[in-house]
N, C-alpha and C positions, 0 to 999 in steps of 0.2 A: 664717763660710761664703759662698761661693759657688752664687746662687740660679743653678740652669740657667734660662734665656732665649731667649725668637725674641723679637726686634723684630720688631712683625706692621706696623708703618709707618715705614721707609727707604727712601732716595731715591739714584737716580743720574738729577741733570742734565742739561740740555744743555748746561751750565760747564764740563764736568769731559770729555765725549767728546771721542776723538781730532778733532783740526782738519778734517782732510778725510773723515770718517767717509762724507758725504751725499753730497759731489761727488764720492768716487771709485765711490762704488757705486750711486748714481742711472742709468737710463738715458741714452743721450747725450743723449736729447731735453729732459731732465729737469734734466740736469745744472746748466745757468745757472738753473732756480727752486729750487736748494739752499740750506741756511740752508752759511755758511764760515764760517772768521774772518781777518778783515784788520785790521792792527796801525795801531793809535791812538797817540797823545800817552800816553795814560792807560793803554795795556795793547792786547792779546790782544780781541777783540771779534768776538761772531758777530753777523753779519747775513747781509744776501740785495740782489741785485742791484737791489733794487726798495726800496733804503734802509731796510728796518727794522731795529733793532736789539733785538736780543732777550738782551744783556746780555755779559758780559764772559768769558773763558776765566778757567778755576780760579777762580771767584769766590763769592759767599754766594747762597744761598738757589734758586728756581726760576727767579728771575729774573735770576740771576748779576748782583749790585751788588759791585763793588767792596768788596773788606773795610775798615773803617777803624775803628780801635783803638779803644775806651774807648768805643765808642757802643753795642755791646749786649753784653752780658754773656758770654753764652754764646758768640758769637761769638771774643769773646777769649780762654775757654776751650779752644776747638779751635784758635787762632793758635798758644796754648800748646804744645801738639803736634806743633807745624810744619808743619801743613795748607795751609797758604797759601801759607808762606815756599815748598814742597815743592812747589805748583804751580805759582809764580814760576818755575821753574827747570825745569818740564817736567813732575815729575814726578807724573801723576794719581791718587794715591792712591785715591780714590770711583770711579776704575772702571777699574782694573787688579788683575783679580782674587784674586792675591798679595799684594797691600798691600791690599785690601778687606779680607782673611780675617786680616789681620794687623790693622788696627785694629777687629775684631771681637775679637779676641783681649785688647787694651789696653782694651777695654770690658766685658770678662768674656762678653760677647754669643755666644750656638750659634749663631746665624743670623738673618738677615734677610729680608721679605719687602720683594720693589722695585720699588717707583714710578717709572715714568719720565717722559717729556716730553710727556703728553697736554696739557699749556698751552700751552705750542708750535704745538701744530697748531690753536689758535685763532686765536694772535699770527702764524702765518707769512701769514695772511690770504687763501690759495690751500688750495683745497678737495683739487682733484686732486694738488699738490704735497705737501700735507702728509700725504695717505693715504702716498704714494710714500717720505715721511719719516718715517713710523711703520712702514711693513712695514720698511726699513733699520733703522731701530734695533732691531726685536723680534730680527731674523737678528744684531746683532750682540750682543746680550743672551742669545740664546741660544745663544751661544758662549762669552760673557762665565759665565755662570751653570755651564757643563761643567765650570769647573775644582775646583769646590767644590757639587754637586747639593743637598747637604746643609745647606748654608750660606748659599748665596746663590739666594733663594725670587725666579726670577724673573715678573715680572705683563706679560704682550704685552700692549702698548696696543693700544688697538682704536678706529678712527676713529667717529665717530659722527654722518658729518651725516647719511646715510640708513640704517635697517634694516639694506638690503640689501646696504651697503656692511660694514657694519660685521660682518654672517654668513658676509659672503668671508674675513675677515681673520682671523675667531674660524677659521675651518674649515684656514685656511691651515697658522695656527700649530698648532693641535692634529694636522694630519696630521705638521707637522716635530715635535714634540716638544718634551720640557724645559720649557715652562712649568708653573708651580703655578697659573696662574687668568690672568682677561681682566680689564683696566682699562679702564672705561667713562669715556668723557669728560663726565663728569658737568657742570659748567661750560658746553662749548659749547655754540653752539645747535643744535637738535633738532628739525627739521622738525617730529617727533610724538614726544609725551612716552611714555617706554618702556613703558606700562601701552594703548598703542596698538595695536590687532589686527595691525596692520602688523609689529610687533617678534613676532611670535610666531616665525615659524620660529626666530628667532635663541634665544627660549625655550627651545624643544622643542631645538635643539641643545645648549645650555648642561644641560636637562638630563638629554641622553641622556649627554654627556659626563663632567655632574659637577666639569668646574671652577669653583670659585667665581668669580661676579663680584663687583668691587671696583667703589667709587664712592669716589675721592677727592675732597673738598669744595676747590680747589685755588686760591679764590680767590672775593671777592666780586662781586656785580653793581653796578653803579655807575650813579647815575643819569647824566642829561645834565647836566656840570656847564659847557657854554659862556656863558661871564659873570658864572660866579662868581669872589668875591674868594678871595683864597688860604685865609684862616683857615677861610670856611664850606666851601671843598674838601674840607680835612684833616681839618674836623668828621663831613662825610660817608662821606671815607674812614675815618675810626675806626671809626664809626660800624657801616658796610659790615662792616670785617673782623673788629667784634665780634660781628658776629651769623649773617652769612652763611654759613660754613660750617654751623651748624645747619639755618638755614633748606632749604637747597639738600639734607641730608641729610634733611630729613622729606617733604620733597617727593617725594622721592625714595621711600621709604617708604610712605607713605600710599599714592600711586600702584600700588604694585607690590600692597600689598593690598586697597584698596578695588578697583582695576580687576582685580582675581582674578585676578594674573599666579602669584600665590604659593601659590592652590587650585590652577590646572590645572595648575603645571608644580613638583610637591612633592620633585624632587630637584636641583630650581637652590638654592646658597646665595647668601645675599647677605652681602657686606662693606663696612663703613662707614668711612672711616680719617681721622682727624682731625678730625671733628667732637665728639669727648669723649661722653661715655655719658650726662650729666645729663637731659640734654633726651629721653631714651629711655624713663623710665617715665611722664609725661605724655601725650607721645604717645601709648604704648598705650590710657594709658588715654583719651584724648579719641576716638580709633579705636574702644575698646570702646562710650563712650557714643554715640555718634556713628552706629554701627553699630544699637547697641539699641533707641535711639531714632527714627532718621528711615530707615536704609536696612535693617532685617531681613526686610524684602517683596518689593523690589527687588534687592539685590544678593544676589545665591545662594553664600553660603560657606558651607564646611561645619564651620567653626571659627570660636568669635571668634577677630577682628582682631588681640589679645594671642598670638592662638599658636600664628600663624605668624611674628611674633618668634622664640618658644621655639624654632619648631623649625627653622627657614630664616636665621639671621640672627644676625649675630657685629657687633662695634664694638668700634673698639680706642683708648686713652685713653694718656696720657703720664702729668702727674703732678698732674692735678688732685686735691688731696683732694676736694675737693667731690665727689667722685665715689666714694668708698668708702662714705658712707651711701645710694647708691642699688643698688651692686651688689646684692642680692640680689631688687629688683623689676628689673634690666636683667638677671641670669642669669648665675651662675656661669658658666656652662656656654656662654655666650653671648659673653664679654670679653675681650680680647686688650691684653697689654700691647705699649706701643712705645716707641722711642725716637727717631723723626724723626728719625735722622742722617742727610745731615751740615745740616740745615734749624739757621738761627739761634735756632730756640725748642727745639732739641734739645737733650739729654741725656749725650752721647758728651763726654768719655771717662767718665763717672759715673754711668753706669745702675747699678750695681750698687749703689750710695750712694741712690738714689732709690727704685730697687725696696724696697729696706729700710726706707726712710722710709716709702712707703708701704703696703707689705704683710708689715710686721714684727710686725704685733698680730692677722697673720689665723692661723690653723691652717693647718701646714706642707703638708699635700692643696691645700688651697683657694688657698693661694698659690703653689704650681705650677702648679696646672693654672691661673691668671692670666697666669703668668709665662713658662710653658712649654708645658701640656699641651693647652691649648684650640688651640693655634696648631699643636702639634706631628700634631694630628689633625686639623684641617683641613687640612690643607696633603701629609698621608698621610704623615710623617714618625715615624709610629708605631702 
């Protein structure tokens, strides 16, 4: 029997966006600084006039690397469904709303929360241009999601170079309407951490609007590897990818709790994506211990630190069976299932099979809550 489900972490990457989206929609004075596509011997590629390469068109993952048969099992599974061959013909199934809904139906998915192109805001190496790029993307996303607003759950991409910049774009997209949440550049450099008082106007706005604020951990922090040999570099990359997502999510969460953001703004809802959930019980225990032993006389909290998690936070996970034993500690009401489509570690078009494997031994009420109900409640679908 099909389990109703909402993927709480799916994607629209720059790789699949319309080729002239940014150059056609930017103000005249900014067009020369926008990403665009150029033809190369390897295929059409996103680039900039400054010579940055931002990935190939209709390619794999957030970085737009070319699909190579036999290299990644889940990518091969997507290729079997014609995703990349269609892309080579100019059929952008990821970013064409009617085709996206058909691919949801193929996967047995009732809706997707759509993360976007925030990673490119750092890769562009042009702060002013990246703000314009994200505004254009947000306007396009609003139109895209309007095709099926209960299935295409778009997150506005918020530039986070400064708190003022973030607030301005958040106010703009909320006034436009049509978005299900705000997606923050957790991996982009920020002059001040999210618990700094300068962020208070942003958190006050999020508290007022009650739109969930999202942190998708989309890449590791890498050391300066100048002069390193190839094997050592690859080891550093492997180590960073294995743990970077967890560390970033933990830093944001602990800052929001100990920095009293969640205390002062109790209607704020926080979502962590693609960092899994196995880390959550330990971090909650550590927060409680740190507060009880070291900071209860110096940090004014009305709740124990872990209680803010259960009151205001959510996290998504995909396939990790190690998550099942910690569901109770992470909170049955706080966890969201995700497919990560169309990324190479995603499970499309086999989501129903993975859901049955993960949740098949749970009682029907809990299974439905994790796969569908928590997301439906968080995003106002029930």
